[in-house]
PDB file of N, CA, C and O in Angstrom, chain B, residues numbered from 101:
ATOM      1  N   MET B 101      -5.651  -9.724   5.147  1.00  0.00           N
ATOM      2  CA  MET B 101      -5.435  -8.808   4.073  1.00  0.00           C
ATOM      3  C   MET B 101      -5.525  -7.423   4.466  1.00  0.00           C
ATOM      4  O   MET B 101      -6.139  -7.103   5.484  1.00  0.00           O
ATOM      5  N   PHE B 102      -4.897  -6.503   3.652  1.00  0.00           N
ATOM      6  CA  PHE B 102      -4.888  -5.180   3.917  1.00  0.00           C
ATOM      7  C   PHE B 102      -6.043  -4.423   3.667  1.00  0.00           C
ATOM      8  O   PHE B 102      -6.237  -3.323   4.184  1.00  0.00           O
ATOM      9  N   ILE B 103      -6.947  -5.069   2.762  1.00  0.00           N
ATOM     10  CA  ILE B 103      -8.205  -4.446   2.472  1.00  0.00           C
ATOM     11  C   ILE B 103      -9.163  -4.425   3.527  1.00  0.00           C
ATOM     12  O   ILE B 103      -9.776  -3.396   3.814  1.00  0.00           O
ATOM     13  N   TYR B 104      -9.339  -5.618   4.178  1.00  0.00           N
ATOM     14  CA  TYR B 104     -10.226  -5.707   5.272  1.00  0.00           C
ATOM     15  C   TYR B 104      -9.813  -5.116   6.549  1.00  0.00           C
ATOM     16  O   TYR B 104     -10.615  -4.997   7.475  1.00  0.00           O
ATOM     17  N   SER B 105      -8.597  -4.743   6.631  1.00  0.00           N
ATOM     18  CA  SER B 105      -8.112  -4.269   8.011  1.00  0.00           C
ATOM     19  C   SER B 105      -8.603  -2.801   8.123  1.00  0.00           C
ATOM     20  O   SER B 105      -8.693  -2.316   9.251  1.00  0.00           O
ATOM     21  N   ASP B 106      -8.916  -2.085   7.071  1.00  0.00           N
ATOM     22  CA  ASP B 106      -9.502  -0.809   7.199  1.00  0.00           C
ATOM     23  C   ASP B 106     -10.727  -0.531   6.489  1.00  0.00           C
ATOM     24  O   ASP B 106     -10.664  -0.479   5.261  1.00  0.00           O
ATOM     25  N   PRO B 107     -11.896  -0.333   7.102  1.00  0.00           N
ATOM     26  CA  PRO B 107     -13.080  -0.367   6.521  1.00  0.00           C
ATOM     27  C   PRO B 107     -13.305   0.831   5.563  1.00  0.00           C
ATOM     28  O   PRO B 107     -14.097   0.720   4.627  1.00  0.00           O
ATOM     29  N   LYS B 108     -12.640   1.937   5.782  1.00  0.00           N
ATOM     30  CA  LYS B 108     -12.635   3.031   4.741  1.00  0.00           C
ATOM     31  C   LYS B 108     -12.084   2.736   3.468  1.00  0.00           C
ATOM     32  O   LYS B 108     -12.648   3.063   2.424  1.00  0.00           O
ATOM     33  N   SER B 109     -10.912   2.077   3.518  1.00  0.00           N
ATOM     34  CA  SER B 109     -10.265   1.630   2.221  1.00  0.00           C
ATOM     35  C   SER B 109     -11.250   0.587   1.502  1.00  0.00           C
ATOM     36  O   SER B 109     -11.421   0.645   0.285  1.00  0.00           O
ATOM     37  N   PHE B 110     -11.805  -0.241   2.195  1.00  0.00           N
ATOM     38  CA  PHE B 110     -12.694  -1.221   1.627  1.00  0.00           C
ATOM     39  C   PHE B 110     -13.809  -0.459   0.891  1.00  0.00           C
ATOM     40  O   PHE B 110     -14.023  -0.661  -0.305  1.00  0.00           O
ATOM     41  N   VAL B 111     -14.510   0.416   1.619  1.00  0.00           N
ATOM     42  CA  VAL B 111     -15.562   1.246   1.020  1.00  0.00           C
ATOM     43  C   VAL B 111     -15.011   1.957  -0.272  1.00  0.00           C
ATOM     44  O   VAL B 111     -15.692   1.915  -1.296  1.00  0.00           O
ATOM     45  N   LYS B 112     -13.852   2.582  -0.258  1.00  0.00           N
ATOM     46  CA  LYS B 112     -13.314   3.278  -1.359  1.00  0.00           C
ATOM     47  C   LYS B 112     -13.053   2.454  -2.482  1.00  0.00           C
ATOM     48  O   LYS B 112     -13.267   2.883  -3.616  1.00  0.00           O
ATOM     49  N   ILE B 113     -12.596   1.274  -2.274  1.00  0.00           N
ATOM     50  CA  ILE B 113     -12.228   0.269  -3.304  1.00  0.00           C
ATOM     51  C   ILE B 113     -13.439  -0.315  -3.890  1.00  0.00           C
ATOM     52  O   ILE B 113     -13.434  -0.546  -5.099  1.00  0.00           O
ATOM     53  N   THR B 114     -14.486  -0.587  -3.178  1.00  0.00           N
ATOM     54  CA  THR B 114     -15.779  -1.043  -3.640  1.00  0.00           C
ATOM     55  C   THR B 114     -16.401  -0.097  -4.413  1.00  0.00           C
ATOM     56  O   THR B 114     -16.894  -0.435  -5.489  1.00  0.00           O
ATOM     57  N   SER B 115     -16.460   1.196  -3.974  1.00  0.00           N
ATOM     58  CA  SER B 115     -17.038   2.413  -4.745  1.00  0.00           C
ATOM     59  C   SER B 115     -16.450   2.520  -5.996  1.00  0.00           C
ATOM     60  O   SER B 115     -17.169   2.637  -6.989  1.00  0.00           O
ATOM     61  N   ALA B 116     -15.046   2.493  -6.099  1.00  0.00           N
ATOM     62  CA  ALA B 116     -14.343   2.710  -7.409  1.00  0.00           C
ATOM     63  C   ALA B 116     -14.560   1.665  -8.271  1.00  0.00           C
ATOM     64  O   ALA B 116     -14.529   1.897  -9.480  1.00  0.00           O
ATOM     65  N   ILE B 117     -14.813   0.355  -7.794  1.00  0.00           N
ATOM     66  CA  ILE B 117     -15.158  -0.714  -8.739  1.00  0.00           C
ATOM     67  C   ILE B 117     -16.516  -0.584  -9.223  1.00  0.00           C
ATOM     68  O   ILE B 117     -16.772  -0.866 -10.394  1.00  0.00           O
ATOM     69  N   CYS B 118     -17.466  -0.153  -8.368  1.00  0.00           N
ATOM     70  CA  CYS B 118     -18.948   0.028  -8.896  1.00  0.00           C
ATOM     71  C   CYS B 118     -18.939   1.256  -9.834  1.00  0.00           C
ATOM     72  O   CYS B 118     -19.765   1.258 -10.747  1.00  0.00           O
ATOM     73  N   LEU B 119     -18.128   2.258  -9.712  1.00  0.00           N
ATOM     74  CA  LEU B 119     -18.173   3.391 -10.573  1.00  0.00           C
ATOM     75  C   LEU B 119     -17.510   2.966 -11.956  1.00  0.00           C
ATOM     76  O   LEU B 119     -17.990   3.410 -12.999  1.00  0.00           O
ATOM     77  N   SER B 120     -16.410   2.110 -11.977  1.00  0.00           N
ATOM     78  CA  SER B 120     -15.853   1.735 -13.194  1.00  0.00           C
ATOM     79  C   SER B 120     -16.793   0.834 -13.980  1.00  0.00           C
ATOM     80  O   SER B 120     -16.891   0.955 -15.201  1.00  0.00           O
ATOM     81  N   SER B 121     -17.514  -0.103 -13.265  1.00  0.00           N
ATOM     82  CA  SER B 121     -18.387  -0.907 -13.853  1.00  0.00           C
ATOM     83  C   SER B 121     -19.524  -0.115 -14.487  1.00  0.00           C
ATOM     84  O   SER B 121     -19.908  -0.407 -15.620  1.00  0.00           O
ATOM     85  N   LEU B 122     -20.072   0.877 -13.793  1.00  0.00           N
ATOM     86  CA  LEU B 122     -21.118   1.821 -14.272  1.00  0.00           C
ATOM     87  C   LEU B 122     -20.724   2.596 -15.466  1.00  0.00           C
ATOM     88  O   LEU B 122     -21.511   2.817 -16.387  1.00  0.00           O
ATOM     89  N   THR B 123     -19.414   3.036 -15.442  1.00  0.00           N
ATOM     90  CA  THR B 123     -18.876   3.701 -16.690  1.00  0.00           C
ATOM     91  C   THR B 123     -18.795   2.783 -17.789  1.00  0.00           C
ATOM     92  O   THR B 123     -19.079   3.189 -18.916  1.00  0.00           O
ATOM     93  N   ILE B 124     -18.398   1.451 -17.577  1.00  0.00           N
ATOM     94  CA  ILE B 124     -18.358   0.622 -18.772  1.00  0.00           C
ATOM     95  C   ILE B 124     -19.679   0.456 -19.350  1.00  0.00           C
ATOM     96  O   ILE B 124     -19.823   0.493 -20.572  1.00  0.00           O
ATOM     97  N   PHE B 125     -20.730   0.260 -18.495  1.00  0.00           N
ATOM     98  CA  PHE B 125     -22.080   0.072 -18.912  1.00  0.00           C
ATOM     99  C   PHE B 125     -22.584   1.347 -19.655  1.00  0.00           C
ATOM    100  O   PHE B 125     -23.215   1.218 -20.704  1.00  0.00           O
ATOM    101  N   MET B 126     -22.336   2.485 -19.170  1.00  0.00           N
ATOM    102  CA  MET B 126     -22.704   3.692 -19.873  1.00  0.00           C
ATOM    103  C   MET B 126     -22.058   3.792 -21.096  1.00  0.00           C
ATOM    104  O   MET B 126     -22.720   4.186 -22.056  1.00  0.00           O
ATOM    105  N   THR B 127     -20.792   3.486 -21.252  1.00  0.00           N
ATOM    106  CA  THR B 127     -20.170   3.525 -22.445  1.00  0.00           C
ATOM    107  C   THR B 127     -20.696   2.680 -23.538  1.00  0.00           C
ATOM    108  O   THR B 127     -20.794   3.084 -24.697  1.00  0.00           O
ATOM    109  N   GLN B 128     -21.046   1.452 -23.127  1.00  0.00           N
ATOM    110  CA  GLN B 128     -21.798   0.555 -24.091  1.00  0.00           C
ATOM    111  C   GLN B 128     -23.045   1.114 -24.542  1.00  0.00           C
ATOM    112  O   GLN B 128     -23.377   1.091 -25.727  1.00  0.00           O
ATOM    113  N   ILE B 129     -23.803   1.661 -23.540  1.00  0.00           N
ATOM    114  CA  ILE B 129     -25.040   2.292 -24.054  1.00  0.00           C
ATOM    115  C   ILE B 129     -24.811   3.436 -24.942  1.00  0.00           C
ATOM    116  O   ILE B 129     -25.526   3.543 -25.938  1.00  0.00           O
ATOM    117  N   GLY B 130     -23.888   4.313 -24.696  1.00  0.00           N
ATOM    118  CA  GLY B 130     -23.495   5.439 -25.585  1.00  0.00           C
ATOM    119  C   GLY B 130     -23.102   4.857 -26.905  1.00  0.00           C
ATOM    120  O   GLY B 130     -23.539   5.419 -27.909  1.00  0.00           O
ATOM    121  N   LEU B 131     -22.360   3.838 -27.036  1.00  0.00           N
ATOM    122  CA  LEU B 131     -21.818   3.352 -28.267  1.00  0.00           C
ATOM    123  C   LEU B 131     -23.105   2.801 -29.064  1.00  0.00           C
ATOM    124  O   LEU B 131     -23.242   3.045 -30.262  1.00  0.00           O
ATOM    125  N   LEU B 132     -23.986   2.088 -28.375  1.00  0.00           N
ATOM    126  CA  LEU B 132     -25.172   1.535 -29.012  1.00  0.00           C
ATOM    127  C   LEU B 132     -26.062   2.655 -29.539  1.00  0.00           C
ATOM    128  O   LEU B 132     -26.663   2.569 -30.610  1.00  0.00           O
ATOM    129  N   TYR B 133     -26.110   3.627 -28.793  1.00  0.00           N
ATOM    130  CA  TYR B 133     -26.986   4.863 -29.110  1.00  0.00           C
ATOM    131  C   TYR B 133     -26.286   5.590 -30.287  1.00  0.00           C
ATOM    132  O   TYR B 133     -26.975   6.061 -31.192  1.00  0.00           O
ATOM    133  N   GLN B 134     -25.042   5.684 -30.297  1.00  0.00           N
ATOM    134  CA  GLN B 134     -24.354   6.452 -31.361  1.00  0.00           C
ATOM    135  C   GLN B 134     -24.488   5.538 -32.693  1.00  0.00           C
ATOM    136  O   GLN B 134     -24.591   6.078 -33.794  1.00  0.00           O
ATOM    137  N   ALA B 135     -24.482   4.304 -32.564  1.00  0.00           N
ATOM    138  CA  ALA B 135     -24.554   3.374 -33.742  1.00  0.00           C
ATOM    139  C   ALA B 135     -26.010   3.492 -34.314  1.00  0.00           C
ATOM    140  O   ALA B 135     -26.212   3.369 -35.523  1.00  0.00           O
ATOM    141  N   LYS B 136     -27.065   3.743 -33.377  1.00  0.00           N
ATOM    142  CA  LYS B 136     -28.418   3.662 -33.878  1.00  0.00           C
ATOM    143  C   LYS B 136     -28.782   4.931 -34.492  1.00  0.00           C
ATOM    144  O   LYS B 136     -29.494   4.911 -35.496  1.00  0.00           O
ATOM    145  N   SER B 137     -28.345   6.110 -33.969  1.00  0.00           N
ATOM    146  CA  SER B 137     -28.792   7.422 -34.499  1.00  0.00           C
ATOM    147  C   SER B 137     -27.652   8.396 -34.682  1.00  0.00           C
ATOM    148  O   SER B 137     -26.565   8.234 -34.127  1.00  0.00           O
ATOM    149  N   LYS B 138     -27.926   9.396 -35.464  1.00  0.00           N
ATOM    150  CA  LYS B 138     -26.816  10.381 -35.735  1.00  0.00           C
ATOM    151  C   LYS B 138     -26.808  11.337 -34.623  1.00  0.00           C
ATOM    152  O   LYS B 138     -25.743  11.913 -34.405  1.00  0.00           O
ATOM    153  N   GLU B 139     -27.785  11.590 -33.912  1.00  0.00           N
ATOM    154  CA  GLU B 139     -27.796  12.619 -32.851  1.00  0.00           C
ATOM    155  C   GLU B 139     -27.287  11.925 -31.525  1.00  0.00           C
ATOM    156  O   GLU B 139     -28.109  11.372 -30.795  1.00  0.00           O
ATOM    157  N   PHE B 140     -26.160  11.941 -31.253  1.00  0.00           N
ATOM    158  CA  PHE B 140     -25.586  11.315 -30.031  1.00  0.00           C
ATOM    159  C   PHE B 140     -24.836  12.387 -29.093  1.00  0.00           C
ATOM    160  O   PHE B 140     -23.953  12.052 -28.304  1.00  0.00           O
ATOM    161  N   THR B 141     -25.230  13.562 -29.240  1.00  0.00           N
ATOM    162  CA  THR B 141     -24.454  14.600 -28.452  1.00  0.00           C
ATOM    163  C   THR B 141     -24.833  14.493 -27.074  1.00  0.00           C
ATOM    164  O   THR B 141     -23.966  14.569 -26.204  1.00  0.00           O
ATOM    165  N   SER B 142     -26.115  14.313 -26.771  1.00  0.00           N
ATOM    166  CA  SER B 142     -26.431  14.183 -25.256  1.00  0.00           C
ATOM    167  C   SER B 142     -25.832  12.876 -24.641  1.00  0.00           C
ATOM    168  O   SER B 142     -25.459  12.961 -23.471  1.00  0.00           O
ATOM    169  N   ALA B 143     -25.705  11.775 -25.232  1.00  0.00           N
ATOM    170  CA  ALA B 143     -25.058  10.564 -24.783  1.00  0.00           C
ATOM    171  C   ALA B 143     -23.569  10.751 -24.771  1.00  0.00           C
ATOM    172  O   ALA B 143     -22.896  10.179 -23.914  1.00  0.00           O
ATOM    173  N   ASN B 144     -23.066  11.458 -25.602  1.00  0.00           N
ATOM    174  CA  ASN B 144     -21.524  11.726 -25.535  1.00  0.00           C
ATOM    175  C   ASN B 144     -21.222  12.780 -24.346  1.00  0.00           C
ATOM    176  O   ASN B 144     -20.192  12.726 -23.673  1.00  0.00           O
ATOM    177  N   ARG B 145     -22.230  13.737 -24.168  1.00  0.00           N
ATOM    178  CA  ARG B 145     -21.961  14.664 -23.022  1.00  0.00           C
ATOM    179  C   ARG B 145     -21.995  13.925 -21.698  1.00  0.00           C
ATOM    180  O   ARG B 145     -21.194  14.166 -20.795  1.00  0.00           O
ATOM    181  N   ILE B 146     -22.981  12.992 -21.619  1.00  0.00           N
ATOM    182  CA  ILE B 146     -23.155  12.173 -20.326  1.00  0.00           C
ATOM    183  C   ILE B 146     -21.858  11.319 -20.147  1.00  0.00           C
ATOM    184  O   ILE B 146     -21.378  11.165 -19.024  1.00  0.00           O
ATOM    185  N   LEU B 147     -21.353  10.823 -21.143  1.00  0.00           N
ATOM    186  CA  LEU B 147     -20.114   9.921 -20.995  1.00  0.00           C
ATOM    187  C   LEU B 147     -18.926  10.896 -20.708  1.00  0.00           C
ATOM    188  O   LEU B 147     -18.071  10.484 -19.925  1.00  0.00           O
ATOM    189  N   ASN B 148     -18.781  12.062 -21.215  1.00  0.00           N
ATOM    190  CA  ASN B 148     -17.768  12.977 -20.947  1.00  0.00           C
ATOM    191  C   ASN B 148     -17.759  13.288 -19.433  1.00  0.00           C
ATOM    192  O   ASN B 148     -16.749  13.174 -18.739  1.00  0.00           O
ATOM    193  N   LEU B 149     -19.032  13.714 -18.952  1.00  0.00           N
ATOM    194  CA  LEU B 149     -19.235  14.031 -17.600  1.00  0.00           C
ATOM    195  C   LEU B 149     -18.874  12.939 -16.749  1.00  0.00           C
ATOM    196  O   LEU B 149     -18.172  13.142 -15.758  1.00  0.00           O
ATOM    197  N   THR B 150     -19.312  11.743 -17.062  1.00  0.00           N
ATOM    198  CA  THR B 150     -18.930  10.506 -16.243  1.00  0.00           C
ATOM    199  C   THR B 150     -17.453  10.307 -16.117  1.00  0.00           C
ATOM    200  O   THR B 150     -16.953  10.018 -15.030  1.00  0.00           O
ATOM    201  N   PHE B 151     -16.769  10.449 -17.169  1.00  0.00           N
ATOM    202  CA  PHE B 151     -15.388  10.226 -17.124  1.00  0.00           C
ATOM    203  C   PHE B 151     -14.680  11.317 -16.429  1.00  0.00           C
ATOM    204  O   PHE B 151     -13.644  11.034 -15.828  1.00  0.00           O
ATOM    205  N   LEU B 152     -15.145  12.617 -16.440  1.00  0.00           N
ATOM    206  CA  LEU B 152     -14.604  13.676 -15.680  1.00  0.00           C
ATOM    207  C   LEU B 152     -14.858  13.454 -14.192  1.00  0.00           C
ATOM    208  O   LEU B 152     -13.944  13.663 -13.393  1.00  0.00           O
ATOM    209  N   ALA B 153     -16.033  13.048 -13.791  1.00  0.00           N
ATOM    210  CA  ALA B 153     -16.403  12.739 -12.430  1.00  0.00           C
ATOM    211  C   ALA B 153     -15.421  11.567 -11.956  1.00  0.00           C
ATOM    212  O   ALA B 153     -14.943  11.624 -10.823  1.00  0.00           O
ATOM    213  N   LEU B 154     -15.140  10.584 -12.749  1.00  0.00           N
ATOM    214  CA  LEU B 154     -14.476   9.406 -12.355  1.00  0.00           C
ATOM    215  C   LEU B 154     -12.941   9.911 -12.144  1.00  0.00           C
ATOM    216  O   LEU B 154     -12.318   9.549 -11.146  1.00  0.00           O
ATOM    217  N   THR B 155     -12.427  10.663 -13.013  1.00  0.00           N
ATOM    218  CA  THR B 155     -10.980  11.107 -12.833  1.00  0.00           C
ATOM    219  C   THR B 155     -10.954  12.015 -11.666  1.00  0.00           C
ATOM    220  O   THR B 155      -9.955  12.013 -10.948  1.00  0.00           O
ATOM    221  N   LYS B 156     -12.063  12.874 -11.378  1.00  0.00           N
ATOM    222  CA  LYS B 156     -11.860  13.626 -10.159  1.00  0.00           C
ATOM    223  C   LYS B 156     -12.114  12.839  -8.816  1.00  0.00           C
ATOM    224  O   LYS B 156     -11.517  13.157  -7.788  1.00  0.00           O
ATOM    225  N   SER B 157     -12.976  11.853  -8.856  1.00  0.00           N
ATOM    226  CA  SER B 157     -13.324  11.169  -7.655  1.00  0.00           C
ATOM    227  C   SER B 157     -12.341   9.960  -7.352  1.00  0.00           C
ATOM    228  O   SER B 157     -12.358   9.407  -6.253  1.00  0.00           O
ATOM    229  N   SER B 158     -11.522   9.590  -8.328  1.00  0.00           N
ATOM    230  CA  SER B 158     -10.672   8.430  -8.074  1.00  0.00           C
ATOM    231  C   SER B 158      -9.317   8.792  -7.700  1.00  0.00           C
ATOM    232  O   SER B 158      -8.377   8.130  -8.141  1.00  0.00           O
ATOM    233  N   GLU B 159      -9.113   9.859  -6.867  1.00  0.00           N
ATOM    234  CA  GLU B 159      -7.820  10.267  -6.323  1.00  0.00           C
ATOM    235  C   GLU B 159      -7.616   9.628  -4.973  1.00  0.00           C
ATOM    236  O   GLU B 159      -7.511  10.292  -3.941  1.00  0.00           O
ATOM    237  N   TYR B 160      -7.563   8.248  -5.023  1.00  0.00           N
ATOM    238  CA  TYR B 160      -7.484   7.566  -3.716  1.00  0.00           C
ATOM    239  C   TYR B 160      -6.102   7.134  -3.567  1.00  0.00           C
ATOM    240  O   TYR B 160      -5.566   6.527  -4.494  1.00  0.00           O
ATOM    241  N   PRO B 161      -5.461   7.393  -2.468  1.00  0.00           N
ATOM    242  CA  PRO B 161      -4.134   6.698  -2.217  1.00  0.00           C
ATOM    243  C   PRO B 161      -4.206   5.297  -2.112  1.00  0.00           C
ATOM    244  O   PRO B 161      -5.053   4.756  -1.401  1.00  0.00           O
ATOM    245  N   GLY B 162      -3.346   4.646  -2.795  1.00  0.00           N
ATOM    246  CA  GLY B 162      -3.309   3.135  -2.712  1.00  0.00           C
ATOM    247  C   GLY B 162      -4.127   2.384  -3.741  1.00  0.00           C
ATOM    248  O   GLY B 162      -4.128   1.153  -3.751  1.00  0.00           O
ATOM    249  N   LEU B 163      -4.837   3.117  -4.623  1.00  0.00           N
ATOM    250  CA  LEU B 163      -5.541   2.477  -5.710  1.00  0.00           C
ATOM    251  C   LEU B 163      -4.724   2.667  -7.005  1.00  0.00           C
ATOM    252  O   LEU B 163      -5.134   2.201  -8.068  1.00  0.00           O
TER     253      LEU B 163
END
């Protein structure tokens, strides 16, 4: 397979998968926190920074 032929692409793909699962986890935490209390600005700021970091770091060719 083409994934295992290049170790760097394998590392990039696995890090992207880990980042996306972490973002889903943080989104669920943020939604739960938003449902529990009215002051969700800090959780919303964390989610915005996470999505910004994901869009900036996911500029991989081939993904």
